[in-house]
C-alpha positions in Angstrom: 86.6 59.9 147.3 87.2 58.1 144.0 90.8 58.2 143.0 91.7 59.3 139.4 95.4 60.1 139.2 98.4 59.5 137.1 102.1 59.6 138.1 104.4 60.3 135.2 108.2 59.9 135.8 110.7 61.8 133.7 114.3 61.0 134.6 117.0 63.5 134.0 120.2 61.4 133.9 122.7 64.2 133.3 121.4 66.0 136.4 120.8 62.8 138.4 117.2 63.9 139.1 113.7 62.8 138.4 110.4 64.7 138.1 107.2 63.0 139.2 104.2 64.7 137.6 100.9 64.2 139.6 97.8 64.6 137.5 94.2 64.5 138.6 92.6 63.7 142.0 95.2 62.7 144.5 94.0 61.0 147.7 95.2 58.8 150.5 94.8 55.7 148.2 97.4 57.2 145.8 100.1 57.5 148.4 101.6 54.0 148.1 102.3 54.6 144.4 103.9 57.9 145.0 105.9 56.5 148.0 107.2 53.7 145.7 108.2 56.2 143.0 110.0 58.4 145.6 111.7 55.3 147.1 112.9 54.2 143.7 114.4 57.6 143.0 116.1 57.7 146.4 117.5 54.3 145.7 119.0 55.6 142.5 120.4 58.6 144.4 118.4 61.0 142.3 117.1 64.5 143.4 113.3 64.4 143.4 111.0 67.0 142.0 107.2 66.6 142.3 105.3 68.7 139.7 101.8 69.5 141.1 100.6 71.7 138.2 97.9 69.2 137.0 96.6 68.2 140.4 92.9 69.0 140.6 91.9 67.7 144.0 93.6 66.4 147.1 92.5 65.0 150.5 94.1 65.8 153.8 96.2 62.6 154.1 97.7 63.3 150.6 98.5 66.9 151.6 100.1 65.6 154.8 102.3 63.1 152.9 103.3 65.7 150.3 104.1 68.2 153.1 106.3 65.6 154.9 108.2 64.9 151.6 108.7 68.6 151.0 110.2 68.9 154.5 112.8 66.2 153.6 114.6 66.0 150.3 111.7 66.4 147.8 111.2 69.7 145.9 107.7 70.7 145.0 107.4 72.6 141.7 104.5 74.3 139.9 102.4 74.0 143.0 98.9 75.7 142.7 98.3 78.5 145.2 95.5 76.7 147.0 97.6 73.7 147.5 100.7 75.6 148.6 98.7 77.3 151.3 97.3 74.0 152.5 100.8 72.4 152.6 102.2 75.4 154.5 99.3 75.1 157.0 99.9 71.4 157.5 103.7 71.9 158.0 103.0 74.7 160.5 100.8 72.3 162.5 103.7 69.8 162.9 
């Protein structure tokens, strides 16, 4: 699968939080960039939100990673119904 994605970061200093917007096709190849963005936010002691409203396609490894993050301290927002169901299924398998 060819990867076409974009991660946009919007810090919210007053709230000590950051929103990571994922856009496009998100695959296993994209995980290191997202992992780094999450790590940076954790290092800055920020609450982390991932906005999935613009994700058009994901692979299983990406869903597993996103599901793992959602089970820890990351909040998923604007998650499409198809993706929410898949994330729930993956988390139920664990």
